[in-house]
GUVEXBA-85772 format. One line per 8 residues: number of its first residue (from 1); their letters; for each residue x negated, y negated, z negated of N, C-alpha, C, O. Coordinates in steps of 0.001 Angstrom, whole numbers, always signed. Example, Ala and Ser with C-alpha at 12.3 -4.5 7.8 and 13.67 -1.06 7.14 Angstrom:
1	as	-13190,+5690,-7800,-12300,+4500,-7800,-13200,+3300,-7800,-14236,+3319,-8465 ~ -12850,+2250,-7080,-13670,+1060,-7140,-12900,-30,-7870,-13409,-1138,-8039
//
This chain:
1	mrrsrwfl	-79609,-47266,-105719,-80994,-47707,-105804,-81058,-49229,-105559,-80507,-49730,-104579 ~ -81736,-49948,-106460,-81832,-51388,-106340,-82807,-51761,-105226,-83906,-51217,-105120 ~ -82368,-52701,-104409,-83232,-53180,-103348,-84197,-54250,-103887,-83820,-55112,-104680 ~ -85427,-54165,-103437,-86408,-55178,-103804,-86304,-56348,-102834,-86109,-56164,-101632 ~ -86435,-57533,-103367,-86426,-58720,-102512,-87776,-59412,-102636,-88298,-59630,-103729 ~ -88306,-59741,-101492,-89619,-60368,-101457,-89469,-61834,-101060,-88733,-62178,-100134 ~ -90160,-62649,-101759,-90146,-64074,-101460,-91573,-64543,-101199,-92499,-64218,-101942 ~ -91725,-65306,-100138,-93022,-65901,-99881,-93230,-67073,-100843,-92281,-67802,-101132
9	peapdvlg	-94431,-67264,-101335,-94678,-68404,-102214,-94446,-69719,-101488,-94647,-69816,-100278 ~ -94022,-70727,-102235,-93772,-72024,-101631,-95074,-72629,-101106,-96141,-72467,-101698 ~ -94955,-73322,-99992,-96111,-74016,-99439,-96173,-75404,-100070,-95253,-76198,-99874 ~ -97220,-75717,-100816,-97310,-77035,-101461,-97473,-78140,-100425,-97964,-77903,-99322 ~ -97060,-79334,-100789,-97120,-80476,-99875,-98520,-81079,-99903,-98738,-82144,-100482 ~ -99456,-80393,-99277,-100840,-80861,-99315,-101024,-82138,-98497,-101825,-82997,-98866 ~ -100299,-82270,-97403,-100420,-83496,-96624,-99795,-84671,-97364,-100260,-85803,-97237 ~ -98751,-84411,-98130,-98191,-85460,-98969,-99196,-85932,-100000,-99313,-87127,-100270
17	mlgeqtai	-99927,-84972,-100579,-100962,-85322,-101546,-102089,-86111,-100880,-102606,-87070,-101453 ~ -102468,-85699,-99661,-103495,-86436,-98928,-103010,-87851,-98615,-103784,-88806,-98661 ~ -101730,-87973,-98298,-101159,-89293,-98044,-101207,-90178,-99277,-101461,-91378,-99173 ~ -100963,-89594,-100446,-101040,-90359,-101683,-102464,-90842,-101926,-102677,-91989,-102320 ~ -103433,-89973,-101693,-104836,-90360,-101861,-105198,-91498,-100910,-105900,-92437,-101288 ~ -104713,-91403,-99675,-105008,-92447,-98690,-104358,-93769,-99083,-104958,-94831,-98916 ~ -103143,-93709,-99601,-102448,-94932,-100014,-103197,-95628,-101156,-103300,-96855,-101175 ~ -103713,-94853,-102094,-104497,-95439,-103182,-105775,-96054,-102631,-106229,-97092,-103113
25	tveglaal	-106353,-95415,-101622,-107560,-95945,-100995,-107275,-97289,-100320,-108073,-98221,-100426 ~ -106152,-97384,-99635,-105763,-98663,-99035,-105609,-99726,-100120,-106065,-100857,-99954 ~ -104972,-99363,-101221,-104804,-100302,-102333,-106161,-100761,-102873,-106364,-101943,-103153 ~ -107077,-99815,-103013,-108407,-100158,-103513,-109175,-101060,-102566,-109869,-101977,-103003 ~ -109053,-100804,-101269,-109753,-101638,-100292,-109129,-103026,-100198,-109835,-104006,-99959 ~ -107820,-103118,-100383,-107178,-104437,-100422,-107685,-105229,-101620,-107876,-106442,-101535 ~ -107903,-104538,-102737,-108478,-105197,-103910,-109916,-105631,-103627,-110347,-106697,-104068 ~ -110657,-104795,-102886,-112021,-105166,-102490,-112002,-106448,-101667,-112823,-107341,-101881
33	aawargda	-111066,-106538,-100727,-110975,-107726,-99878,-110649,-108962,-100708,-111205,-110034,-100467 ~ -109752,-108823,-101684,-109412,-109955,-102549,-110617,-110356,-103406,-110887,-111541,-103602 ~ -111335,-109350,-103912,-112554,-109620,-104681,-113573,-110362,-103827,-114215,-111305,-104290 ~ -113716,-109932,-102585,-114699,-110550,-101689,-114333,-111997,-101354,-115184,-112773,-100921 ~ -113077,-112349,-101555,-112644,-113727,-101309,-112640,-114561,-102588,-112157,-115694,-102598 ~ -113182,-113992,-103665,-113381,-114801,-104865,-112575,-114418,-106078,-112737,-115031,-107133 ~ -111699,-113412,-105969,-110896,-112982,-107121,-111670,-111908,-107887,-111500,-110714,-107644 ~ -112514,-112347,-108808,-113411,-111428,-109507,-112655,-110359,-110295,-113165,-109253,-110477
41	araevvrd	-111450,-110675,-110763,-110682,-109718,-111561,-110295,-108482,-110760,-110005,-107435,-111338 ~ -110287,-108593,-109446,-109883,-107455,-108612,-110937,-106353,-108595,-110664,-105249,-108124 ~ -112126,-106632,-109097,-113156,-105595,-109184,-112672,-104437,-110046,-112945,-103275,-109745 ~ -111955,-104755,-111113,-111449,-103700,-111993,-110388,-102870,-111295,-110260,-101675,-111562 ~ -109627,-103487,-110407,-108611,-102745,-109646,-109289,-101751,-108710,-108819,-100624,-108550 ~ -110393,-102167,-108090,-111146,-101246,-107218,-111572,-100022,-108014,-111416,-98892,-107552 ~ -112108,-100243,-109204,-112567,-99118,-110032,-111397,-98230,-110465,-111501,-97003,-110460 ~ -110294,-98860,-110837,-109121,-98083,-111254,-108599,-97227,-110103,-108252,-96063,-110300
49	cehrader	-108545,-97798,-108915,-108075,-97040,-107742,-109000,-95859,-107460,-108541,-94775,-107101 ~ -110297,-96074,-107623,-111240,-94978,-107373,-110980,-93815,-108317,-111041,-92658,-107899 ~ -110688,-94101,-109592,-110388,-93036,-110555,-109074,-92330,-110199,-108991,-91104,-110261 ~ -108057,-93102,-109830,-106760,-92516,-109470,-106877,-91649,-108222,-106283,-90574,-108142 ~ -107648,-92126,-107253,-107825,-91347,-106023,-108585,-90059,-106309,-108309,-89030,-105692 ~ -109537,-90101,-107234,-110247,-88880,-107633,-109277,-87838,-108185,-109413,-86646,-107909 ~ -108307,-88291,-108959,-107306,-87368,-109512,-106495,-86726,-108400,-106203,-85531,-108454 ~ -106126,-87514,-107387,-105374,-86958,-106244,-106234,-85956,-105492,-105747,-84909,-105066
57	kralreml	-107504,-86273,-105330,-108409,-85354,-104624,-108518,-84031,-105376,-108443,-82962,-104769 ~ -108693,-84097,-106677,-108793,-82858,-107469,-107504,-82049,-107395,-107532,-80825,-107269 ~ -106369,-82751,-107476,-105087,-82052,-107406,-104907,-81366,-106054,-104397,-80249,-105978 ~ -105330,-82044,-104991,-105241,-81449,-103656,-106102,-80200,-103567,-105675,-79183,-103020 ~ -107308,-80275,-104102,-108191,-79108,-104042,-107612,-77940,-104844,-107744,-76785,-104439 ~ -106981,-78232,-105961,-106335,-77168,-106733,-105204,-76540,-105937,-105017,-75323,-105969 ~ -104446,-77373,-105219,-103371,-76849,-104369,-103926,-75916,-103301,-103336,-74877,-103002 ~ -105060,-76293,-102731,-105632,-75490,-101652,-106058,-74104,-102144,-106082,-73155,-101359
65	ttafttpl	-106392,-73975,-103418,-106820,-72671,-103933,-105660,-71697,-104077,-105873,-70486,-104137 ~ -104425,-72215,-104135,-103267,-71347,-104357,-102286,-71329,-103187,-101360,-70518,-103171 ~ -102480,-72211,-102213,-101516,-72320,-101116,-101516,-71066,-100247,-102572,-70562,-99864 ~ -100322,-70573,-99941,-100185,-69407,-99061,-100396,-69826,-97609,-101074,-69147,-96839 ~ -99803,-70953,-97260,-99995,-71523,-95922,-100181,-73026,-96062,-99701,-73636,-97018 ~ -100875,-73613,-95107,-101057,-75061,-95071,-100849,-75548,-93643,-101116,-74810,-92695 ~ -100369,-76800,-93475,-100094,-77321,-92125,-101359,-77519,-91296,-101309,-77453,-90068 ~ -102482,-77759,-91948,-103790,-77800,-91303,-104666,-76761,-91973,-104342,-76283,-93060
73	epedlfvl	-105764,-76410,-91342,-106665,-75461,-91968,-107205,-76037,-93270,-107520,-77226,-93327 ~ -107321,-75225,-94316,-107814,-75725,-95604,-109132,-76475,-95496,-109347,-77464,-96196 ~ -110015,-76006,-94617,-111303,-76688,-94452,-111106,-78125,-94002,-111779,-79029,-94497 ~ -110180,-78347,-93057,-109944,-79693,-92560,-109351,-80584,-93647,-109739,-81745,-93777 ~ -108421,-80053,-94423,-107832,-80822,-95521,-108894,-81179,-96554,-108911,-82289,-97086 ~ -109776,-80230,-96829,-110850,-80456,-97789,-111778,-81569,-97305,-112131,-82468,-98067 ~ -112168,-81499,-96034,-113089,-82490,-95484,-112421,-83861,-95372,-113048,-84876,-95676 ~ -111164,-83904,-94943,-110460,-85172,-94851,-110360,-85845,-96217,-110608,-87044,-96348
81	sggidail	-109997,-85069,-97225,-109885,-85624,-98576,-111235,-86114,-99081,-111326,-87183,-99684 ~ -112284,-85334,-98837,-113618,-85744,-99264,-114080,-87006,-98561,-114722,-87860,-99172 ~ -113758,-87130,-97275,-114143,-88319,-96524,-113411,-89563,-96995,-114002,-90637,-97105 ~ -112122,-89414,-97271,-111341,-90543,-97781,-111869,-90961,-99150,-111923,-92149,-99468 ~ -112251,-89988,-99946,-112845,-90277,-101252,-114140,-91078,-101094,-114397,-92006,-101862 ~ -114943,-90723,-100110,-116214,-91419,-99891,-115995,-92885,-99511,-116808,-93741,-99862 ~ -114906,-93182,-98797,-114608,-94564,-98418,-114410,-95425,-99662,-114998,-96500,-99782 ~ -113584,-94949,-100581,-113312,-95735,-101784,-114529,-95776,-102708,-114762,-96769,-103399
89	ngakdavr	-115297,-94697,-102714,-116546,-94725,-103482,-117476,-95820,-102956,-118143,-96503,-103734 ~ -117515,-95979,-101636,-118347,-97021,-101044,-117904,-98411,-101468,-118733,-99284,-101729 ~ -116585,-98613,-101536,-116064,-99902,-101984,-116454,-100172,-103431,-116882,-101274,-103774 ~ -116303,-99158,-104272,-116669,-99312,-105683,-118163,-99602,-105819,-118564,-100442,-106625 ~ -118976,-98913,-105039,-120424,-99118,-105110,-120815,-100524,-104659,-121741,-101116,-105212 ~ -120118,-101057,-103664,-120416,-102417,-103199,-120168,-103430,-104313,-120964,-104344,-104530 ~ -119053,-103250,-105014,-118740,-104148,-106130,-119793,-104013,-107223,-120286,-105012,-107747 ~ -120128,-102794,-107557,-121096,-102557,-108633,-122466,-103135,-108279,-123119,-103750,-109122
97	eaevmgma	-122897,-102937,-107043,-124204,-103446,-106635,-124234,-104972,-106655,-125235,-105569,-107050 ~ -123147,-105599,-106234,-123081,-107058,-106271,-123160,-107555,-107709,-123839,-108541,-107995 ~ -122471,-106875,-108605,-122487,-107268,-110012,-123886,-107091,-110609,-124365,-107960,-111337 ~ -124534,-105974,-110301,-125866,-105709,-110840,-126864,-106766,-110360,-127734,-107199,-111116 ~ -126731,-107173,-109101,-127655,-108163,-108545,-127262,-109596,-108892,-127996,-110539,-108598 ~ -126084,-109753,-109527,-125616,-111091,-109840,-125354,-111918,-108607,-125629,-113117,-108573 ~ -124812,-111256,-107582,-124633,-111904,-106282,-123147,-111915,-105914,-122527,-110861,-105777 ~ -122598,-113090,-105760,-121189,-113209,-105400,-120974,-112810,-103941,-121856,-113026,-103111
105	pdaamaam	-119827,-112235,-103619,-119543,-111894,-102219,-119432,-113159,-101370,-119186,-114249,-101885 ~ -119617,-112992,-100059,-119548,-114138,-99160,-118517,-113891,-98053,-117809,-112884,-98055 ~ -118455,-114828,-97120,-117440,-114748,-96062,-117620,-113519,-95183,-116636,-112921,-94745 ~ -118861,-113136,-94921,-119104,-111959,-94081,-118596,-110702,-94769,-117991,-109847,-94123 ~ -118831,-110580,-96058,-118338,-109425,-96795,-116807,-109395,-96802,-116198,-108332,-96682 ~ -116197,-110570,-96945,-114737,-110635,-96927,-114192,-110180,-95582,-113203,-109448,-95522 ~ -114833,-110611,-94508,-114380,-110219,-93167,-114550,-108719,-92950,-113679,-108071,-92370 ~ -115669,-108169,-93416,-115874,-106726,-93281,-114863,-105947,-94121,-114354,-104913,-93688
113	adelvaga	-114574,-106447,-95322,-113592,-105786,-96173,-112212,-105780,-95515,-111475,-104799,-95619 ~ -111866,-106875,-94840,-110580,-106922,-94133,-110487,-105816,-93079,-109437,-105195,-92915 ~ -111589,-105575,-92368,-111580,-104523,-91349,-111508,-103130,-91983,-110912,-102216,-91412 ~ -112104,-102973,-93144,-111973,-101692,-93854,-110524,-101446,-94253,-110033,-100323,-94146 ~ -109847,-102477,-94707,-108428,-102335,-95055,-107627,-101934,-93812,-106801,-101023,-93863 ~ -107880,-102621,-92705,-107149,-102315,-91467,-107384,-100874,-91045,-106445,-100173,-90666 ~ -108633,-100431,-91109,-108934,-99062,-90713,-108290,-98041,-91633,-107779,-97022,-91168 ~ -108307,-98302,-92933,-107710,-97366,-93881,-106191,-97277,-93682,-105599,-96208,-93832
121	rrlgdavg	-105582,-98391,-93349,-104132,-98348,-93075,-103826,-97476,-91859,-102841,-96738,-91842 ~ -104671,-97570,-90856,-104473,-96710,-89683,-104698,-95237,-90044,-104020,-94359,-89510 ~ -105641,-94966,-90941,-105814,-93587,-91410,-104560,-93117,-92135,-104146,-91965,-91998 ~ -103961,-94017,-92907,-102704,-93663,-93570,-101622,-93318,-92561,-100854,-92378,-92764 ~ -101563,-94078,-91474,-100607,-93777,-90404,-100903,-92403,-89794,-99989,-91639,-89485 ~ -102196,-92105,-89626,-102578,-90821,-89032,-102152,-89657,-89922,-101620,-88660,-89436 ~ -102386,-89786,-91217,-101999,-88723,-92148,-100484,-88565,-92167,-99974,-87444,-92184 ~ -99766,-89680,-92165,-98313,-89610,-92121,-97811,-88919,-90868,-96851,-88150,-90924
129	alaargsg	-98454,-89185,-89734,-98061,-88536,-88486,-98358,-87044,-88523,-97585,-86243,-87996 ~ -99471,-86665,-89143,-99773,-85235,-89285,-98690,-84539,-90093,-98281,-83422,-89774 ~ -98227,-85213,-91147,-97178,-84625,-91981,-95879,-84471,-91211,-95103,-83552,-91477 ~ -95634,-85366,-90253,-94417,-85318,-89437,-94611,-84489,-88179,-93748,-84485,-87301 ~ -95736,-83785,-88080,-96064,-82947,-86919,-96200,-83761,-85648,-95929,-83271,-84552 ~ -96621,-85005,-85800,-96806,-85856,-84620,-98278,-85976,-84284,-98914,-86974,-84622 ~ -98824,-84971,-83623,-100264,-84957,-83355,-100686,-86114,-82454,-101761,-86683,-82645 ~ -99848,-86471,-81467,-100192,-87586,-80589,-100259,-88895,-81353,-101169,-89695,-81135
137	eatraade	-99307,-89123,-82246,-99305,-90339,-83059,-100507,-90341,-84006,-101111,-91385,-84254 ~ -100841,-89173,-84525,-101970,-89077,-85451,-103273,-89466,-84772,-104065,-90222,-85336 ~ -103500,-88957,-83566,-104754,-89272,-82881,-104780,-90720,-82398,-105845,-91335,-82353 ~ -103623,-91269,-82038,-103596,-92686,-81650,-103953,-93569,-82845,-104715,-94527,-82712 ~ -103403,-93243,-84002,-103721,-94014,-85206,-105197,-93861,-85559,-105832,-94819,-85999 ~ -105744,-92662,-85367,-107165,-92447,-85625,-108018,-93302,-84684,-109029,-93869,-85100 ~ -107614,-93390,-83438,-108345,-94232,-82473,-108296,-95705,-82891,-109288,-96422,-82763 ~ -107150,-96150,-83384,-107026,-97536,-83830,-107919,-97801,-85044,-108490,-98882,-85184
145	avrsqrql	-108029,-96800,-85913,-108929,-96935,-87058,-110366,-97137,-86594,-111088,-97975,-87135 ~ -110773,-96373,-85598,-112131,-96503,-85067,-112326,-97878,-84438,-113370,-98500,-84631 ~ -111337,-98359,-83691,-111466,-99671,-83045,-111646,-100784,-84076,-112414,-101720,-83856 ~ -110943,-100681,-85188,-111083,-101713,-86220,-112500,-101750,-86767,-112993,-102810,-87153 ~ -113143,-100614,-86800,-114506,-100570,-87328,-115525,-101056,-86316,-116632,-101435,-86699 ~ -115187,-101055,-85043,-116071,-101656,-84044,-116166,-103169,-84289,-117218,-103775,-84088 ~ -115058,-103763,-84722,-115077,-105179,-85062,-115945,-105418,-86298,-116658,-106418,-86380 ~ -115878,-104493,-87256,-116727,-104624,-88436,-118201,-104592,-88045,-119011,-105322,-88616
153	ekiyraaa	-118553,-103748,-87071,-119947,-103685,-86610,-120409,-105043,-86093,-121533,-105465,-86363 ~ -119542,-105725,-85351,-119899,-107039,-84815,-120128,-108039,-85943,-121068,-108833,-85903 ~ -119257,-107990,-86951,-119406,-108889,-88095,-120718,-108589,-88816,-121446,-109502,-89205 ~ -121009,-107308,-88988,-122237,-106907,-89673,-123471,-107403,-88926,-124382,-107963,-89535 ~ -123503,-107202,-87622,-124678,-107612,-86849,-124892,-109126,-86911,-126022,-109595,-87049 ~ -123806,-109881,-86808,-123923,-111336,-86859,-124405,-111793,-88233,-125248,-112685,-88335 ~ -123870,-111183,-89282,-124258,-111567,-90642,-125705,-111192,-90922,-126445,-111964,-91533 ~ -126109,-110004,-90473,-127488,-109567,-90687,-128461,-110467,-89940,-129534,-110784,-90453
161	salletad	-128097,-110877,-88742,-128962,-111772,-87965,-129106,-113127,-88648,-130184,-113721,-88646 ~ -128014,-113613,-89232,-128046,-114913,-89902,-128981,-114906,-91100,-129505,-115950,-91486 ~ -129192,-113740,-91688,-130079,-113650,-92850,-131522,-113992,-92492,-132310,-114344,-93370 ~ -131870,-113892,-91228,-133234,-114222,-90808,-133542,-115700,-91039,-134706,-116095,-91111 ~ -132491,-116511,-91154,-132675,-117941,-91375,-132696,-118286,-92863,-132871,-119449,-93229 ~ -132515,-117264,-93735,-132474,-117502,-95173,-133887,-117539,-95749,-134643,-116575,-95629 ~ -134229,-118652,-96370,-135579,-118803,-96927,-135763,-118014,-98219,-136870,-117567,-98517 ~ -134695,-117840,-98984,-134765,-117125,-100262,-134811,-115616,-99978,-133802,-115028,-99590
169	lreaagrr	-135968,-114997,-100170,-136123,-113582,-99837,-135257,-112694,-100719,-134739,-111682,-100247 ~ -135087,-113051,-101994,-134226,-112255,-102866,-132782,-112289,-102364,-132099,-111265,-102329 ~ -132336,-113467,-101981,-130986,-113616,-101447,-130819,-112781,-100174,-129823,-112075,-100017 ~ -131787,-112865,-99280,-131704,-112136,-98019,-131688,-110633,-98250,-130901,-109917,-97631 ~ -132561,-110146,-99146,-132625,-108707,-99408,-131346,-108208,-100049,-130842,-107146,-99685 ~ -130814,-108962,-100999,-129581,-108554,-101667,-128400,-108538,-100718,-127617,-107588,-100697 ~ -128280,-109596,-99935,-127174,-109656,-98974,-127270,-108511,-97960,-126266,-107881,-97626 ~ -128477,-108255,-97481,-128657,-107186,-96502,-128191,-105846,-97077,-127547,-105060,-96382
177	elyrrlar	-128514,-105591,-98335,-128105,-104332,-98944,-126592,-104251,-99090,-126010,-103189,-98867 ~ -125949,-105344,-99456,-124490,-105348,-99583,-123820,-105176,-98218,-122831,-104454,-98094 ~ -124356,-105834,-97211,-123803,-105661,-95861,-123950,-104207,-95409,-123034,-103625,-94828 ~ -125117,-103638,-95687,-125345,-102246,-95285,-124398,-101305,-96016,-123919,-100331,-95435 ~ -124127,-101586,-97279,-123198,-100746,-98036,-121832,-100731,-97368,-121227,-99670,-97211 ~ -121350,-101886,-96978,-120041,-101945,-96328,-120085,-101301,-94944,-119114,-100676,-94516 ~ -121206,-101452,-94249,-121342,-100809,-92943,-121347,-99292,-93082,-120753,-98595,-92260 ~ -122005,-98777,-94102,-121997,-97320,-94325,-120600,-96828,-94682,-120190,-95742,-94274
185	tsdqlvdv	-119874,-97638,-95447,-118494,-97286,-95775,-117646,-97233,-94511,-116779,-96372,-94367 ~ -117904,-98156,-93607,-117218,-98145,-92316,-117533,-96871,-91534,-116642,-96276,-90927 ~ -118793,-96456,-91550,-119166,-95215,-90866,-118399,-94021,-91442,-117992,-93123,-90705 ~ -118210,-94022,-92748,-117462,-92927,-93381,-116009,-92937,-92933,-115400,-91883,-92748 ~ -115457,-94134,-92761,-114077,-94236,-92284,-113962,-93681,-90869,-113008,-92972,-90548 ~ -114933,-94004,-90032,-114935,-93474,-88665,-115035,-91952,-88679,-114379,-91279,-87884 ~ -115849,-91408,-89573,-115972,-89945,-89673,-114631,-89297,-89997,-114300,-88243,-89453 ~ -113862,-89924,-90881,-112539,-89380,-91217,-111625,-89422,-89998,-110908,-88462,-89717
193	aervwyav	-111655,-90537,-89276,-110824,-90645,-88070,-111191,-89574,-87048,-110313,-88991,-86412 ~ -112479,-89319,-86892,-112914,-88272,-85962,-112460,-86892,-86446,-112148,-86018,-85637 ~ -112425,-86704,-87760,-111985,-85409,-88293,-110493,-85203,-88050,-110046,-84069,-87875 ~ -109718,-86288,-88038,-108302,-86166,-87682,-108182,-85575,-86284,-107397,-84653,-86065 ~ -108956,-86099,-85338,-108954,-85559,-83983,-109327,-84079,-83968,-108674,-83267,-83313 ~ -110383,-83745,-84699,-110861,-82360,-84730,-109788,-81423,-85289,-109568,-80332,-84762 ~ -109125,-81862,-86358,-108091,-81029,-86967,-106927,-80830,-85995,-106364,-79738,-85918 ~ -106566,-81874,-85258,-105465,-81762,-84291,-105861,-80818,-83159,-105065,-79974,-82749
201	lkqg	-107073,-80954,-82659,-107523,-80102,-81570,-107508,-78632,-81977,-107161,-77770,-81169 ~ -107877,-78340,-83209,-107877,-76958,-83681,-106473,-76388,-83792,-106269,-75179,-83687 ~ -105496,-77284,-84007,-104121,-76810,-84121,-103480,-76594,-82756,-102452,-75927,-82642 ~ -104098,-77168,-81717,-103508,-77106,-80386,-103635,-75751,-79726,-103176,-75568,-78598
//
């Protein structure tokens, strides 16, 4: 009588896919920072990165529908991927809004973009640590991501206050909206960092 052999389905590398999405997000935010410093051609790179990251997000979600086991709960992977996607969407929207208003980025936007890049890199470190089963390293990197965004808050408040001295109301309103867009993107980055903590706590 022939013996039956059972094999468990392979576990897809969902954290690797999340890491790829995060890396593209870092690339897109670095392009945002370069654009904010005057390199207008980098706007197209931001848009291209957003499309590429969307493909990674979709691929990750497809993996989650078939995965037998995952290193984190599927819900956490889904939320983390969605949050990272929202960060890059915010960057793309900032560029688009500036273009629509015919308003060039300024020094405050460049400084805020730099902090977004720093925070996204720390998120990349956190995802990498999760893949290596280093929960302590993951939460430390998440904390560093949050700290970088506290600096962005200071830049935002100072820039928003300076707008009170601007006589051109159209200029002030447009700048305020662009600053708020980047501040909201920062809030989304903080949400992802907090979700890293939540996912680690659930695994503990």
